[in-house]
C-alpha positions in Angstrom: -15.9 50.9 -43.2 -13.9 53.4 -41.2 -14.9 55.8 -38.4 -13.7 59.1 -37.1 -13.0 59.6 -33.4 -15.8 59.7 -30.7 -16.2 63.5 -31.3 -19.5 62.8 -33.1 -20.9 60.8 -30.2 -23.7 62.4 -28.2 -24.7 62.0 -24.5 -28.5 61.8 -24.2 -31.0 61.0 -21.4 -32.4 57.5 -21.8 -35.9 58.9 -21.9 -35.1 60.7 -25.2 -33.9 57.4 -26.8 -36.6 54.9 -26.2 -40.1 54.1 -27.4 -41.4 52.4 -24.3 -40.8 51.5 -20.7 -42.8 48.9 -18.8 -42.8 49.4 -15.0 -44.4 46.9 -12.7 -42.5 47.8 -9.6 -44.2 46.7 -6.4 -46.9 44.8 -8.3 -47.6 41.2 -8.8 -50.1 39.4 -11.2 -51.8 37.8 -8.1 -53.3 41.2 -7.3 -55.5 40.7 -10.4 -57.1 37.7 -8.6 -54.8 35.2 -10.2 -53.5 32.0 -8.7 -50.2 30.6 -10.0 -50.8 27.7 -12.4 -48.6 24.7 -13.2 -48.0 25.8 -16.8 -48.8 28.8 -18.9 -47.1 32.2 -19.3 -43.9 32.5 -17.3 -43.5 35.4 -14.9 -40.0 36.9 -14.9 -38.9 38.7 -11.7 -35.6 40.4 -10.5 -34.2 37.1 -9.1 -34.4 35.6 -12.6 -32.0 38.2 -14.2 -28.3 37.9 -13.5 -25.1 38.2 -15.5 -27.0 38.8 -18.7 -28.8 35.5 -18.4 -32.2 34.1 -17.3 -31.3 32.3 -14.1 -33.1 30.4 -11.3 -35.5 29.0 -13.8 -36.8 26.5 -11.3 -38.3 29.5 -9.4 -40.2 30.9 -12.3 -44.0 30.7 -11.8 -46.8 30.8 -14.3 -50.1 32.6 -14.9 -52.9 31.8 -17.3 -53.2 33.4 -20.7 -56.2 35.4 -19.5 -54.2 37.0 -16.6 -51.4 37.6 -19.1 -53.7 39.6 -21.3 -55.0 41.6 -18.3 -51.6 42.3 -16.9 -49.4 43.0 -19.9 -50.8 46.0 -21.6 -47.7 45.9 -23.8 -45.9 42.7 -24.8 -42.2 42.1 -24.1 -40.6 41.9 -27.6 -37.5 40.4 -29.0 -34.8 43.1 -28.7 -36.2 44.7 -25.5 -33.8 45.2 -22.5 -34.8 44.1 -19.0 -33.4 46.1 -16.1 -33.6 45.1 -12.4 -35.0 48.1 -10.5 -34.1 47.4 -6.9 -32.5 45.0 -4.4 -29.3 43.1 -4.3 -29.4 42.7 -8.1 -30.1 46.3 -8.9 -28.8 47.2 -12.4 -28.7 43.6 -13.7 -29.7 43.5 -17.4 -31.0 41.0 -19.9 -31.3 41.3 -23.6 -34.6 39.6 -24.5 -34.0 37.4 -27.5 -37.0 35.0 -27.2 -40.2 34.7 -29.1 -42.5 33.4 -26.3 -44.6 35.7 -24.2 -43.7 36.6 -20.6 -45.2 38.5 -17.7 -43.0 41.1 -16.0 -43.2 40.8 -12.3 -42.2 43.4 -9.7 -38.7 45.0 -9.5 -38.0 44.9 -13.2 -38.3 47.4 -16.1 -38.6 46.6 -19.8 -37.0 49.2 -22.0 -37.5 49.4 -25.8 -35.1 51.4 -27.8 -36.1 53.9 -30.5 -34.4 52.3 -33.4 -33.8 55.6 -35.1 -31.7 56.7 -32.1 -30.4 53.5 -30.5 -29.5 50.1 -31.8 -31.2 47.7 -29.3 -28.1 45.5 -29.0 -25.9 48.6 -28.4 -28.3 49.8 -25.7 -27.9 46.5 -23.9 -24.2 46.7 -24.2 -24.1 50.2 -22.9 -26.5 49.3 -20.0 -23.9 46.8 -18.9 -21.1 49.4 -18.9 -19.5 50.6 -15.6 -20.5 54.2 -16.4 -24.2 53.3 -16.8 -24.1 51.0 -13.7 -22.4 53.7 -11.6 -25.1 56.2 -12.5 -27.8 53.7 -11.6 -26.2 53.3 -8.1 -25.9 57.1 -7.7 -29.6 57.6 -8.5 -30.9 54.7 -6.4 -32.7 55.6 -3.2 -33.5 53.6 0.0 -31.1 52.7 2.7 -32.0 49.0 3.3 -33.2 48.1 -0.2 -31.8 50.5 -2.8 -34.2 51.1 -5.7 -34.6 53.1 -8.9 -37.8 55.0 -9.8 -39.0 55.2 -13.4 -38.4 59.0 -13.3 -34.8 58.4 -12.5 -34.4 55.7 -15.1 -35.4 58.1 -17.8 -32.7 60.5 -16.7 -29.9 58.0 -17.0 -27.4 59.2 -19.6 -26.5 57.1 -22.7 -23.5 57.8 -24.9 -24.7 57.3 -28.4 -22.4 57.0 -31.4 -23.7 57.1 -35.0 -26.1 54.2 -35.7 -23.6 52.3 -37.9 -21.0 52.3 -35.1 -23.7 51.3 -32.6 -24.6 48.3 -34.9 -21.0 47.0 -35.0 -20.5 47.4 -31.2 -23.9 45.8 -30.4 -23.5 42.9 -32.9 -20.0 42.2 -31.7 -21.1 41.8 -28.1 -24.1 39.8 -29.3 -21.9 37.4 -31.4 -19.5 36.8 -28.5 -22.3 36.2 -26.0 -24.0 33.9 -28.5 -20.8 31.8 -28.9 -20.5 31.6 -25.1 -24.2 30.6 -24.9 -23.7 28.0 -27.6 -20.7 26.5 -25.8 -22.8 26.3 -22.6 -25.6 24.5 -24.4 -23.2 22.1 -26.1 -21.6 21.3 -22.7 -25.0 20.7 -21.2 -25.8 18.2 -24.0 -22.4 16.4 -23.5 -23.1 16.1 -19.7 -26.6 14.9 -20.3 -25.2 12.1 -22.6 -22.8 11.1 -19.8 -25.6 11.2 -17.2 -27.9 9.0 -19.5 -25.2 6.4 -19.7 -24.6 6.5 -16.0 -28.4 6.1 -15.3 -28.6 3.2 -17.7 -25.7 1.3 -16.2 -25.7 2.2 -12.5 -29.3 3.3 -11.7 -31.7 1.4 -14.0 -29.2 -1.5 -14.5 -30.4 -1.9 -18.1 -27.6 -4.1 -19.4 -27.8 -6.5 -16.4 -31.6 -6.6 -16.7 -31.3 -7.2 -20.5 -29.2 -10.3 -19.7 -31.7 -11.5 -17.1 -34.6 -11.1 -19.5 -32.9 -13.0 -22.2 -32.0 -15.9 -20.0 -35.5 -16.0 -18.5 -36.9 -16.2 -22.0 -34.9 -19.4 -22.5 -32.0 -17.8 -24.3 -28.4 -18.8 -24.2 -25.5 -17.1 -22.4 -24.4 -15.8 -25.8 -27.8 -14.4 -26.5 -27.9 -12.8 -23.1 -24.6 -11.1 -23.8 -25.9 -9.9 -27.1 -28.9 -8.4 -25.4 -26.7 -6.5 -23.0 -24.7 -5.2 -26.0 -27.9 -3.9 -27.5 -28.8 -2.2 -24.2 -25.4 -0.5 -23.9 -25.1 0.6 -27.5 -28.8 1.3 -28.2 -28.4 -0.6 -31.5 -30.6 -3.3 -33.0 -29.5 -6.7 -34.2 -28.7 -5.6 -37.8 -26.7 -2.6 -36.6 -24.6 -4.7 -34.3 -24.0 -7.3 -37.1 -22.8 -4.5 -39.3 -20.6 -3.1 -36.6 -19.0 -6.6 -36.2 -18.2 -6.7 -39.9 -17.1 -3.1 -40.4 -15.6 -2.1 -37.0 -14.5 -5.3 -35.3 -12.4 -3.5 -32.7 -15.3 -1.4 -31.5 -17.5 -4.5 -31.5 -15.0 -6.3 -29.4 -14.8 -3.4 -26.9 -18.6 -3.3 -26.7 -18.7 -7.1 -26.0 -16.0 -6.8 -23.3 -18.1 -4.1 -21.6 -21.2 -6.2 -21.7 -19.3 -9.1 -20.2 -18.7 -7.0 -17.0 -22.5 -6.8 -16.2 -23.9 -9.6 -14.0 -26.8 -11.7 -15.2 -28.5 -11.9 -11.8 -29.7 -9.5 -9.1 -29.3 -9.5 -5.3 -31.1 -7.8 -2.5 -29.5 -4.8 -0.7 -30.6 -2.0 1.7 -31.1 0.1 -1.4 -33.3 -2.5 -3.1 -32.2 -5.0 -5.8 -28.8 -4.4 -7.4 -26.7 -6.4 -9.8 -25.1 -9.5 -8.3 -21.6 -8.9 -6.9 -22.0 -5.1 -6.6 -21.9 -3.5 -3.2 -23.7 -0.7 -1.4 -21.1 1.7 0.1 -20.7 5.5 0.4 -18.9 8.2 -1.6 -16.1 7.7 0.9 -15.3 4.4 -0.8 -14.5 6.2 -4.1 -13.4 9.7 -3.0 -11.5 11.6 -0.4 -13.0 14.7 1.3 -11.3 18.1 1.4 -8.0 16.5 0.7 -5.9 19.6 0.2 -6.2 23.1 1.7 -4.1 26.2 1.8 -2.6 27.4 5.1 -1.3 30.9 5.8 2.2 29.5 5.1 1.4 27.6 1.9 -1.0 29.9 0.1 0.5 31.3 -3.1 0.9 35.0 -3.9 -2.1 34.9 -6.1 -5.2 32.7 -6.3 -8.3 32.3 -8.5 -11.2 32.0 -6.2 -14.4 30.0 -6.8 -17.4 30.8 -4.6 -20.8 29.2 -4.3 -22.5 32.3 -5.8 -20.7 31.9 -9.2 -21.1 28.1 -9.4 -24.3 26.7 -10.7 -25.5 23.4 -12.3 -22.0 22.2 -13.2 -20.7 25.6 -14.5 -18.2 27.9 -12.8 -19.4 31.1 -14.3 -16.5 33.2 -13.1 -13.5 33.3 -10.7 -12.1 36.2 -8.7 -8.3 36.8 -8.6 -6.9 37.7 -5.1 -3.5 38.5 -3.8 -2.6 36.3 -0.8 -3.0 39.2 1.7 -6.5 40.0 0.4 -8.0 36.5 0.1 -11.3 35.9 1.9 -11.0 33.6 4.9 -13.1 31.0 3.1 -10.7 30.7 0.2 -8.9 27.6 1.3 -9.8 24.5 -0.7 -7.2 23.5 -3.3 -9.0 22.3 -6.5 -7.3 19.8 -8.7 -8.1 18.0 -12.0 -10.9 15.5 -11.5 -12.3 17.0 -8.3 -16.0 17.4 -7.7 -17.2 20.4 -5.7 -20.7 20.4 -4.0 -22.1 23.4 -2.2 -23.0 22.6 1.4 -24.8 25.9 2.1 -28.3 25.8 0.6 -27.5 22.7 -1.4 -30.8 23.1 -3.2 -29.3 26.0 -5.1 -27.2 23.4 -7.0 -23.8 25.0 -6.6 -21.7 22.2 -7.9 -19.1 21.6 -10.7 -16.6 19.2 -12.1 -13.0 20.4 -12.1 -11.4 19.7 -15.4 -8.1 21.2 -16.6 -8.2 23.9 -13.8 -6.3 27.1 -13.9 -3.3 27.2 -11.6 -4.0 28.1 -8.0 -7.8 27.5 -8.5 -9.2 27.7 -5.0 -12.6 26.8 -3.7 -14.7 28.2 -0.8 -14.9 26.2 2.4 -18.6 26.2 1.6 -17.9 23.4 -0.8 -17.3 19.8 -0.1 -14.4 18.9 -2.3 -14.5 15.2 -3.4 -11.2 14.0 -4.9 -11.5 10.6 -6.6 -9.3 7.9 -5.1 -8.3 6.9 -8.7 -8.4 8.9 -11.9 -10.9 6.5 -13.4 -13.4 7.3 -10.7 -13.6 11.0 -11.4 -16.7 11.1 -13.6 -18.4 8.3 -11.5 -17.9 10.4 -8.4 -19.2 13.6 -10.1 -22.4 12.2 -11.5 -23.1 10.2 -8.3 -22.6 13.3 -6.1 -24.6 15.7 -8.2 -27.5 13.7 -9.5 -30.9 15.3 -9.0 -31.7 12.6 -6.4 -28.6 13.4 -4.4 -29.0 17.2 -4.5 -32.6 16.9 -3.5 -31.7 14.6 -0.6 -29.0 17.1 0.6 -31.5 20.0 0.3 -33.9 17.9 2.5 -31.2 17.3 5.1 -30.0 20.9 5.3 -30.9 22.6 8.5 -30.1 26.0 10.1 -33.2 28.1 9.3 -32.0 31.2 7.5 -28.7 29.6 6.7 -29.6 25.9 5.8 -26.5 23.8 5.3 -25.1 20.3 5.6 -21.7 19.3 7.0 -19.2 18.2 4.3 -19.1 14.8 6.1 -22.8 14.3 5.2 -21.9 14.6 1.5 -19.0 12.1 1.6 -21.0 9.6 3.6 -23.9 9.5 1.2 -24.8 6.0 0.2 -24.0 4.8 -3.3 -23.8 1.6 -5.3 -20.3 0.5 -6.1 -19.8 -1.7 -9.2 -16.7 -3.6 -9.9 -13.6 -1.6 -10.7 -13.2 -2.8 -14.3 -16.7 -1.5 -15.1 -16.1 1.9 -13.6 -12.9 2.0 -15.7 -14.9 1.3 -18.8 -17.4 4.0 -17.8 -14.5 6.5 -17.5 -13.2 5.5 -20.9 -16.7 5.9 -22.4 -17.5 9.4 -21.0 -14.1 10.9 -20.6 -14.2 12.5 -24.1 -17.4 14.3 -23.3 -15.8 16.0 -20.3 -12.7 16.7 -22.4 -14.7 18.5 -25.1 -16.6 20.4 -22.4 -13.3 21.6 -20.9 -12.2 22.9 -24.3 -15.5 24.8 -24.7 -15.1 26.3 -21.2 -11.6 27.5 -21.9 -12.8 29.1 -25.2 -15.7 30.8 -23.4 -13.4 32.1 -20.6 -11.0 33.5 -23.2 -13.9 35.2 -25.0 -15.3 36.6 -21.8 -11.9 38.1 -20.8 -11.5 39.7 -24.2 -15.0 41.1 -24.3 -14.7 42.5 -20.8 -11.4 44.1 -21.6 -12.2 45.7 -24.9 -15.9 46.6 -24.6 -15.5 49.4 -21.9 -13.0 51.1 -24.2 -15.4 50.7 -27.2 -18.3 52.0 -25.3 -16.4 55.1 -24.1 -15.0 55.8 -27.5 -11.4 55.3 -26.3 -10.9 52.6 -29.0 -12.3 52.8 -32.5 -14.6 50.1 -33.7 -12.4 49.4 -36.7 -9.3 48.7 -34.5 -11.1 46.2 -32.3 -13.8 44.6 -34.6 -11.5 41.8 -35.7 -10.2 41.1 -32.2 -13.6 40.6 -30.8 -15.5 39.1 -33.7 -12.8 36.7 -34.7 -12.8 34.3 -31.7 -16.6 34.1 -31.7 -16.4 32.4 -35.1 -14.0 29.6 -33.9 
């Protein structure tokens, strides 16, 4: 398929190109007499839409199906575009690609394209363009809280190529975004596996308790060791026997790991822990804010990580600054194996594990940077410092009213259970591959994001033909 230049593209008001707009600005389902319920139909508001994704999911509230039917005269459908209508996130967009029902809260529009004029995926792509976003800002009113009325939304101009070109542009963006989303989900799964192993070994003490249970049942030391091997590998007796016969080296490594777990418990200030382990703090396994730039040492260009673009283990984006333009908070040098934990509003879960970082990666002073004292401690430090229990504890400790925060020293002095070094080394060996795979996925997603953000503005303006760039964008998404 080939296309001519953009001479056959038309510029049309959005109102001429859509079938529906849902507008609940200034309204909330509670005005219908509803109370929020523990489960039901989720209510999406402006704070849940950012960067093309559904975010702050923990803040989403629910209404009953009866209230949903009263409130939503029209359902949000797959292929609709959500647009934030006011506030700090004015103009943020989300392509709705889900099948479950949702309630639209205040400060958010739902826009449904007329498929005979606009491809829904293309409409979403165009809504994210700088031209469209700039017009949103120019039409917004309100000095303290800028907002966009429905009448102004309908006047927003959309550059519409022929539908076949729209389809390629929209599908290209969609495929790249889907690949990035897939990488993120895979990484979440990999981290969950590592967290599950950590919890089994260092929180629930399952291998140690398996040994104790076997001995209390009258078993031998060898039987207790075998029970620990079962707990570690989640394999039954027949599976372990087969492993011994078919993969003796892997069996020997599993046995060596099981030998490192004690077969007795001891009392501690944190309750019962395996015999020989100690209760210490993160300071026993990590150093705090070990490296920082000064005015004299800061390089000519840095890549800056802020709390706002770090969430639940993911650094969503970085900002490049020349040394003369860097924010005053851009000081923490981030190195391979570091853990960063946001100290301002710690309940927002602004934390991440630094793996294979870009050169001159620099964190905000709003992070506590935990550098493992040995390379083998890196994953242990990260999971200890960012567990749900730890983050919830930090959120509880945070003070300061409108600006709740904890000092970095509070983070490094958090209590933690410290096993023997050989066991931590085995843990590192066990989970390292998960974090290595995640780093590869993150690099791929970063490359795709840069390519998408570089080429799509030119596609959406007609500066580049679809044919010339289709392979460049679609190719990496199929890696």
